[in-house]
C-alpha positions as CSV (number, residue, x, y, z in Angstrom):
1,M,103.6,129.5,110.5
2,I,106.1,127.5,112.4
3,K,105.8,123.9,113.6
4,I,107.9,122.6,116.4
5,G,109.2,119.0,116.3
6,V,111.8,116.9,118.0
7,V,114.2,114.2,117.0
8,S,113.2,110.8,118.2
9,W,116.7,109.9,119.4
10,G,116.8,112.8,121.8
11,L,113.5,112.3,123.6
12,P,113.1,111.1,127.2
13,G,113.4,107.4,126.9
14,G,115.4,107.6,123.7
15,G,112.3,107.1,121.5
16,V,110.2,104.8,123.8
17,Y,106.6,106.1,123.7
18,A,107.9,108.9,121.5
19,P,104.5,110.0,120.0
20,E,102.8,110.2,123.4
21,I,105.7,112.1,124.9
22,A,105.8,114.5,122.0
23,Q,102.1,115.2,122.3
24,M,102.5,115.7,126.1
25,A,105.2,118.3,125.4
26,G,102.9,120.2,123.0
27,L,104.9,119.3,119.9
28,D,103.6,119.1,116.3
29,G,105.8,116.2,115.1
30,I,108.8,113.9,115.4
31,Q,111.7,113.6,113.1
32,L,112.3,109.8,112.7
33,E,115.6,107.9,112.0
34,L,116.0,104.8,110.0
35,G,118.1,103.3,112.8
36,S,121.4,101.5,112.7
37,Y,122.8,98.8,110.5
38,Q,123.8,96.9,113.6
39,D,120.1,96.8,114.7
40,G,118.8,95.9,111.2
41,F,117.4,99.4,110.5
42,P,114.3,99.1,112.7
43,L,112.2,101.6,110.7
44,S,112.5,99.3,107.7
45,Q,110.2,96.8,109.5
46,A,106.6,97.0,108.3
47,V,105.1,96.4,111.7
48,I,107.0,99.4,113.1
49,Q,106.0,101.6,110.2
50,E,102.3,100.6,110.6
51,N,102.3,101.3,114.3
52,L,104.0,104.6,114.0
53,L,101.4,105.7,111.4
54,K,98.6,104.6,113.8
55,D,100.3,106.7,116.5
56,Q,100.5,109.6,114.1
57,E,96.7,109.7,113.9
58,T,96.1,108.9,117.6
59,Y,98.3,111.7,118.8
60,N,97.7,114.1,115.9
61,L,101.4,114.4,114.9
62,E,103.4,114.7,111.7
63,F,106.6,113.0,110.7
64,P,108.4,115.8,108.7
65,S,111.5,113.7,107.7
66,I,113.6,110.6,108.2
67,V,117.3,110.9,109.0
68,L,119.9,108.4,108.0
69,N,122.1,108.7,111.1
70,D,123.9,105.5,110.4
71,V,125.9,107.0,107.6
72,M,127.9,108.7,110.3
73,L,129.0,105.2,111.5
74,H,129.2,103.6,108.0
75,P,130.3,106.5,105.9
76,Y,130.4,107.0,102.1
77,I,133.1,109.6,102.0
78,N,135.8,107.0,101.3
79,G,133.9,105.6,98.3
80,R,131.0,103.3,97.5
81,D,133.4,100.3,96.9
82,T,134.4,100.2,100.6
83,E,132.6,98.0,103.1
84,D,131.1,101.0,104.8
85,G,130.3,102.7,101.5
86,K,128.3,99.7,100.4
87,I,126.3,99.8,103.7
88,A,125.8,103.6,103.3
89,Y,124.5,103.3,99.7
90,D,122.1,100.4,100.6
91,Q,120.9,102.5,103.5
92,I,120.2,105.5,101.3
93,E,118.1,103.4,98.9
94,L,116.3,101.7,101.9
95,G,115.6,105.1,103.6
96,V,114.0,106.5,100.5
97,N,111.8,103.4,100.1
98,V,110.7,103.6,103.7
99,A,109.9,107.3,103.4
100,A,107.9,106.6,100.3
101,K,105.9,103.8,102.1
102,M,105.2,106.1,105.0
103,K,104.4,109.1,102.8
104,I,107.3,111.2,104.3
105,N,108.6,113.7,101.9
106,V,112.1,114.4,103.1
107,V,115.2,112.2,103.8
108,M,118.0,113.9,105.5
109,I,121.6,112.7,105.1
110,P,124.3,114.0,107.6
111,N,128.0,114.5,107.0
112,F,129.4,114.3,110.6
113,E,131.5,111.9,112.8
114,S,133.0,109.3,110.5
115,N,131.3,110.9,107.5
116,I,132.6,114.4,108.1
117,I,134.0,116.2,105.0
118,S,137.6,117.1,105.6
119,L,139.5,116.2,102.4
120,P,138.9,117.0,98.7
121,Q,138.1,113.4,98.0
122,H,135.4,113.4,100.6
123,V,133.7,116.2,98.7
124,I,133.8,114.1,95.5
125,E,132.4,111.1,97.2
126,T,129.7,113.1,98.9
127,E,128.7,114.5,95.6
128,K,128.4,111.0,94.2
129,A,126.3,109.8,97.2
130,L,123.9,112.7,97.2
131,T,123.5,112.4,93.4
132,F,122.6,108.7,94.0
133,A,120.2,109.7,96.7
134,C,118.5,112.3,94.6
135,D,118.1,109.9,91.7
136,C,116.5,107.3,94.1
137,A,114.1,109.9,95.6
138,L,113.0,111.9,92.5
139,S,110.4,109.5,91.2
140,H,108.8,109.3,94.7
141,G,108.6,113.1,95.0
142,I,111.0,113.0,97.9
143,T,113.5,115.8,98.8
144,I,117.0,114.9,99.9
145,A,118.4,117.2,102.6
146,T,122.1,117.5,103.0
147,E,123.5,118.5,106.4
148,T,127.1,119.5,106.8
149,S,129.3,122.0,108.6
150,L,130.9,123.3,105.4
151,Q,131.2,127.0,105.1
152,N,128.2,128.3,103.1
153,D,130.0,129.0,99.8
154,L,131.4,125.5,99.8
155,H,128.1,123.9,100.6
156,L,126.3,125.9,98.0
157,E,129.0,125.0,95.4
158,L,128.4,121.3,96.2
159,V,124.7,121.6,95.7
160,K,125.2,123.6,92.5
161,R,127.4,120.9,91.0
162,I,125.0,118.1,91.9
163,N,122.3,120.2,90.2
164,K,119.3,118.1,91.3
165,P,115.8,119.7,91.8
166,N,115.1,117.7,94.9
167,L,118.3,118.6,96.8
168,K,118.1,121.1,99.7
169,I,120.3,122.2,102.5
170,F,119.4,121.3,106.1
171,F,120.5,123.9,108.7
172,D,121.6,123.1,112.2
173,S,121.8,125.8,114.9
174,M,125.0,124.4,116.5
175,N,127.1,122.3,114.0
176,Y,128.7,125.2,112.2
177,K,130.3,126.7,115.3
178,Y,130.9,123.4,117.1
179,F,132.6,121.5,114.2
180,S,134.0,124.3,112.0
181,K,134.4,127.3,114.3
182,L,132.1,129.4,112.0
183,S,129.6,132.0,113.0
184,Q,126.1,130.4,113.3
185,L,124.3,133.6,112.5
186,E,126.5,134.4,109.5
187,E,126.0,131.0,108.1
188,L,122.3,131.1,108.7
189,T,122.0,134.5,107.0
190,A,124.0,133.4,104.0
191,L,122.2,130.1,103.6
192,F,118.7,131.1,104.4
193,P,117.5,131.6,100.8
194,H,118.7,128.1,100.0
195,L,117.4,126.1,103.0
196,L,114.9,123.4,103.3
197,N,112.0,124.6,105.5
198,Q,113.2,122.2,108.3
199,M,116.1,122.7,110.6
200,H,117.6,121.5,113.8
201,V,117.6,123.7,116.9
202,K,119.9,122.8,119.7
203,D,122.4,124.4,122.1
204,G,125.5,123.4,124.0
205,I,129.0,124.3,125.0
206,D,131.2,121.2,125.3
207,A,128.7,118.8,123.7
208,P,126.1,119.1,120.9
209,G,122.6,119.3,122.4
210,G,124.0,119.4,125.9
211,S,122.3,122.6,127.1
212,L,118.8,123.9,127.2
213,L,118.1,126.5,124.5
214,G,119.7,129.8,125.5
215,K,121.9,128.2,128.2
216,G,124.8,127.3,125.8
217,N,127.0,129.5,123.7
218,M,125.5,129.0,120.3
219,D,123.6,132.4,120.0
220,I,120.3,130.5,119.8
221,A,118.1,133.5,120.6
222,D,119.7,135.6,117.8
223,Q,119.3,132.8,115.3
224,L,115.6,132.3,116.2
225,K,115.0,136.1,116.2
226,F,116.6,136.2,112.7
227,L,114.2,133.5,111.5
228,A,111.2,135.3,113.0
229,S,112.3,138.5,111.3
230,M,112.4,136.7,108.0
231,D,108.9,135.3,108.6
232,F,110.3,131.7,108.5
233,E,107.6,129.1,107.9
234,G,108.3,125.4,108.5
235,W,109.8,123.1,111.0
236,L,112.0,123.9,113.9
237,I,113.1,120.5,115.1
238,L,114.6,120.3,118.6
239,E,117.8,118.2,118.7
240,N,118.8,118.7,122.3
241,Y,119.5,115.3,124.0
242,Y,117.1,115.3,127.0
243,N,117.8,111.7,127.6
244,K,121.6,112.0,127.8
245,L,124.3,113.6,130.0
246,P,125.0,116.4,130.6
247,L,121.5,117.8,129.9
248,R,119.4,115.1,131.6
249,S,121.2,115.8,134.9
250,E,119.2,119.0,135.2
251,N,116.0,117.0,135.8
252,A,116.9,113.3,135.6
253,E,113.6,112.0,136.9
254,N,111.4,114.2,134.7
255,Q,113.2,114.9,131.5
256,I,110.0,115.9,129.7
257,E,110.1,119.2,131.7
258,L,113.4,120.0,130.0
259,L,111.7,119.4,126.6
260,K,108.8,121.6,127.6
261,S,111.2,124.3,128.6
262,D,112.8,124.4,125.1
263,V,109.3,124.5,123.5
264,A,108.5,127.5,125.7
265,F,111.7,129.2,124.7
266,V,110.9,128.9,121.0
267,N,107.3,129.9,121.5
268,Q,108.3,133.1,123.4
269,I,110.6,134.3,120.6
270,F,108.0,133.6,117.9
271,G,105.2,135.2,120.0
272,I,103.2,132.0,120.2
């Protein structure tokens, strides 16, 4: 059984009325983000947590995971003793605690933008940061998901060295080709046995999440057909940016229709 979710930061309105919009689009859940250091990590506020949990019941939704997107602005790849590194490590601990309070079982940590792995030292520091994250999360029963664009053998080697039972790989349907010029389908095939049962689904050409599913050049249909052939069970989380250019220009006044179109695309391939 698959469930279809969406990232809160890509929704029409950028997250405003997110649960109601997700329900209107026929979705099963929303992937949340902790928010930015600059904005005080909004999800860390008890009043926001409480109201989201109320909305969860009202709109019959699930929150499959929390993403620490701000580590891409305040990276840990240059070390914990840097200014950004201190912010990143504090954010990791905070994100795990918030997930525990909200009874969310997965915290996802991305290695992109300023946190992208491009040097041997970055691999070492990523290993340290993910080890720290796993240690913080283990007593809460929380899984840490690592998202990179490393070639499959390098990512698997990193996970093997960390050797934590609560570390899984988070797949993305565009990042391998877009950032590393790798074959999306080859990476998915190689990584599939090691993946968390949650992944990002997006498409694009010149910008990540900039095209409706099937309208970019990321071989989305083939990736989804592979998952269907493997009887994938879990979350397909849409990460197209319906609220941003260039995608929103396709229906600027009714962006929810773009979201519904992507839901229909996934449902058709899985025969739902």
